[in-house]
C-alpha positions in Angstrom: 39.1 19.0 273.6 37.0 21.6 275.4 38.5 23.7 278.0 37.0 24.2 281.3 35.4 27.5 282.0 36.8 30.0 284.6 35.9 33.3 285.7 39.0 35.8 286.1 38.1 38.5 288.5 40.6 41.3 287.8 41.2 43.8 290.7 41.3 47.5 290.0 43.4 49.1 291.0 46.4 46.9 290.8 49.9 47.1 289.8 52.2 50.2 289.5 51.5 53.1 291.8 52.7 56.6 291.1 55.7 56.4 293.3 56.9 53.3 291.6 56.2 54.9 288.0 58.3 57.9 289.1 61.0 55.9 290.4 61.5 54.0 287.2 61.3 57.2 285.1 64.0 58.6 287.3 66.5 55.8 286.3 65.3 56.0 282.7 65.7 59.9 282.5 69.1 59.7 284.4 70.3 57.2 281.6 69.3 59.6 278.9 70.7 62.6 280.5 74.2 61.2 281.6 74.5 57.8 279.7 75.4 54.4 281.1 76.3 53.4 283.6 74.0 55.0 286.3 74.2 53.4 289.7 71.2 52.7 291.7 71.5 52.0 295.6 69.3 49.0 296.3 66.6 47.7 293.9 64.8 50.9 292.6 61.5 49.0 293.3 61.0 45.4 294.5 60.3 43.6 291.1 62.9 41.6 289.1 61.6 42.0 285.7 61.7 45.9 286.3 65.2 45.7 287.7 66.3 43.4 285.0 64.9 45.7 282.3 66.7 48.7 283.8 70.0 46.8 284.1 69.6 45.9 280.3 69.5 49.6 279.6 72.7 50.5 281.6 71.6 50.8 285.2 74.0 49.0 287.7 72.5 48.1 291.0 74.5 48.0 294.2 73.9 47.5 297.9 76.1 50.5 299.3 77.1 53.8 298.4 80.6 52.6 298.7 80.2 50.3 295.7 79.7 53.4 293.6 82.4 55.2 291.7 82.7 59.1 292.6 82.3 60.1 288.9 79.1 58.4 287.9 75.5 59.6 289.0 73.8 57.5 291.6 70.1 57.1 292.4 68.6 56.2 295.8 65.6 53.9 295.7 61.9 54.5 296.1 62.0 53.0 299.6 64.1 56.0 301.0 67.6 56.1 302.7 69.0 57.1 305.9 70.1 60.6 306.1 73.8 59.3 306.2 73.5 58.2 302.6 73.0 61.7 300.8 75.3 63.3 303.4 78.1 60.7 302.2 77.5 61.3 298.5 77.8 65.1 299.2 81.1 64.5 300.9 82.3 62.5 297.7 81.0 65.5 295.5 78.8 62.8 293.7 75.7 63.5 291.4 72.8 61.9 293.1 69.0 61.7 292.5 66.7 60.7 295.3 63.8 58.5 294.0 62.3 58.3 297.4 58.5 58.0 297.1 56.9 61.4 298.2 54.6 59.6 300.5 57.7 58.0 302.3 59.4 61.4 302.3 56.1 62.6 304.0 56.8 60.2 306.8 60.5 61.3 307.1 59.4 64.8 307.7 56.7 63.9 310.2 59.4 62.0 312.2 61.9 64.9 312.0 59.0 67.4 313.1 58.1 65.2 316.0 61.8 64.9 317.1 62.2 68.7 316.9 59.2 68.9 319.3 61.1 66.6 321.6 59.0 63.3 321.1 60.6 60.1 320.8 59.2 58.0 317.8 57.8 54.6 317.4 57.7 53.2 314.0 55.4 50.5 313.0 57.1 48.5 310.5 59.0 45.3 309.4 62.6 45.0 310.6 65.2 45.2 308.0 62.9 46.4 305.3 64.6 49.2 303.3 61.7 51.7 303.9 62.0 51.1 307.7 65.8 51.4 307.7 65.5 54.6 305.8 62.8 56.1 308.1 64.6 55.1 311.2 67.8 56.6 309.8 66.3 60.0 309.6 67.0 60.5 313.4 69.9 59.6 315.5 70.2 56.1 317.0 67.7 55.3 319.9 65.4 58.1 318.6 63.0 55.6 316.7 61.8 52.4 318.1 60.5 49.7 316.0 57.4 47.5 316.8 56.0 45.1 314.3 53.0 43.6 316.4 50.8 44.5 319.4 52.8 42.1 321.4 55.9 44.1 320.8 54.0 47.2 322.1 53.9 45.5 325.5 57.5 45.3 325.8 58.8 48.3 324.1 61.0 50.5 326.4 60.5 54.2 326.0 62.1 57.2 327.4 59.0 59.1 328.6 55.5 57.6 328.0 54.1 61.1 327.9 56.4 62.3 325.1 55.9 60.0 322.1 54.7 59.9 318.5 54.1 57.3 315.9 54.8 56.6 312.2 54.2 53.7 310.0 55.8 52.0 307.0 53.6 52.9 304.0 53.1 49.3 302.6 51.7 47.5 305.7 48.4 45.8 305.9 45.6 48.6 307.0 43.9 46.1 309.5 47.3 44.9 311.0 48.4 48.3 311.5 45.1 49.5 313.2 45.6 46.5 315.8 49.2 48.0 316.5 47.9 51.6 316.7 45.1 50.4 319.1 47.6 48.7 321.4 50.0 51.9 321.3 47.2 54.1 322.4 46.0 51.7 325.1 49.4 51.6 326.6 50.5 55.3 325.8 47.1 57.3 325.9 49.0 60.6 324.9 50.9 59.2 321.8 50.6 61.4 318.8 49.9 60.1 315.5 50.3 61.2 311.9 47.8 64.1 310.8 47.1 61.9 307.9 47.2 58.2 307.6 50.9 57.1 306.7 49.9 53.9 304.7 49.9 55.1 301.3 46.8 55.5 299.0 48.0 52.8 296.6 48.4 50.2 299.4 45.0 50.9 300.9 43.2 50.9 297.5 44.8 47.6 296.5 43.9 46.0 299.7 40.3 47.2 299.4 40.0 45.8 295.8 41.3 42.4 297.2 38.7 42.5 300.1 35.8 43.2 297.6 37.1 40.3 295.2 38.2 37.7 297.7 34.6 36.4 298.6 33.9 35.7 294.8 37.0 33.6 294.1 37.9 29.9 294.7 41.7 31.1 294.5 43.6 34.4 294.3 47.0 35.1 292.6 49.0 38.2 293.6 51.5 39.2 291.0 54.5 40.6 292.9 58.0 39.9 294.4 58.7 37.8 297.5 60.6 40.8 299.0 57.7 43.2 298.1 56.1 44.2 301.5 52.8 45.4 299.9 52.5 42.3 297.6 52.8 39.9 300.6 50.3 41.9 302.5 47.7 41.6 299.4 48.1 37.7 299.9 47.4 37.9 303.5 44.4 40.3 303.1 43.0 37.9 300.4 43.3 35.0 302.7 41.7 37.0 305.6 38.8 38.2 303.4 37.6 34.6 302.8 39.7 33.2 299.7 41.0 29.8 300.8 43.9 29.8 298.4 45.8 33.0 297.9 49.4 32.7 296.3 52.3 35.0 295.6 53.6 34.6 292.1 56.4 36.7 290.2 55.3 35.5 286.8 52.9 33.3 284.9 55.7 30.3 285.0 55.4 30.2 288.9 51.5 29.4 288.9 51.0 26.0 290.6 48.3 24.6 288.2 47.8 21.4 290.3 46.7 23.7 293.2 44.2 25.2 290.9 42.7 22.0 289.6 38.8 22.2 289.7 38.6 25.9 290.5 35.9 27.9 288.6 36.7 31.4 289.8 40.1 33.2 290.5 41.0 36.7 291.5 44.1 38.5 290.0 45.8 41.4 291.4 49.4 42.7 291.6 51.6 44.5 294.0 52.4 48.4 293.5 55.8 47.4 291.8 54.5 44.9 289.5 54.2 46.1 285.8 50.9 45.3 283.8 52.9 43.2 281.3 53.2 40.5 284.0 49.5 40.6 284.9 48.9 40.3 281.1 51.3 37.2 280.9 49.3 35.5 283.8 45.9 36.2 282.1 47.3 34.9 278.8 48.4 31.6 280.6 44.8 31.1 282.0 43.5 31.7 278.5 45.6 29.0 277.0 44.3 26.4 279.6 40.7 27.6 280.4 37.7 29.2 278.7 37.8 32.5 280.3 35.4 35.1 281.3 36.8 38.4 282.6 35.3 40.5 285.2 36.6 43.7 286.7 36.3 44.4 290.4 36.9 48.2 290.6 36.9 49.9 294.1 38.8 53.1 293.2 40.2 55.1 290.3 43.8 56.5 290.8 44.9 59.5 288.9 48.0 60.4 291.1 51.2 61.7 289.4 54.4 62.8 291.0 56.8 65.0 289.4 60.4 63.8 289.0 63.3 65.7 290.8 64.1 69.1 289.3 67.7 68.0 288.4 66.1 65.9 285.7 63.6 68.4 284.4 65.9 71.2 283.6 68.0 71.2 280.5 71.4 69.7 280.7 
């Protein structure tokens, strides 16, 4: 029986970013240095396959620092943590390694600097997301106000409209964030923005690749986790850029083949915390059912690399 033809458009860049790569490396190096178990506060990155793989090697994932014993190392996730967390670890004389993405740390430093200049902060982000919680936790209660939409901007109650600055979660949709920033500037003309865009290069690059790919595709699959902000934004960007069917899948087993019945072209990309092995798995699933032609849609080349913390680089 002949298999129907399909063109797979593969987005580039896709998958792991430098911050995720560094965070995973930190857990692996900590296990080599101190042996198992090594504790990790929250998922190191938002991907079940990655987390399960590290758990198999001896990482123990917990929700809070209080779930960790004093005598084992603990790692803080790539999303960043409130200032109170390392302070509590120091008070308990724990060994800890901060795997916060350097681009998230940049936002933390910005917030601190603006606060020192007497500005109240507005954060554009998603309520409850670990990165948002971590960034808001850099300053005392009430010093960072959260907005998610332009509608939120209309009702946010600030201390002094002349003394404001804003930062953003690094994994947001570039287009949605632009709308919120425009609303902030319209209501608070003197608000101070970041020197350089807070949304990280990897988020921007992956969204641009999806925008270039979407008009070519009958459908699009984003490989990523349901709790991954940047992965969910890729689905939204794809749908907005003209792809009628854009779907988030964790693995090949999640693909809804009935929804793809009759398609002749499909775009495939992955969130910044999804490993290439899962993308390969999805491609293989298509090759088992279709006569596949692959086409690369490349909009940027990434060569960013972040060093691991010094504690893991010096000899034990």
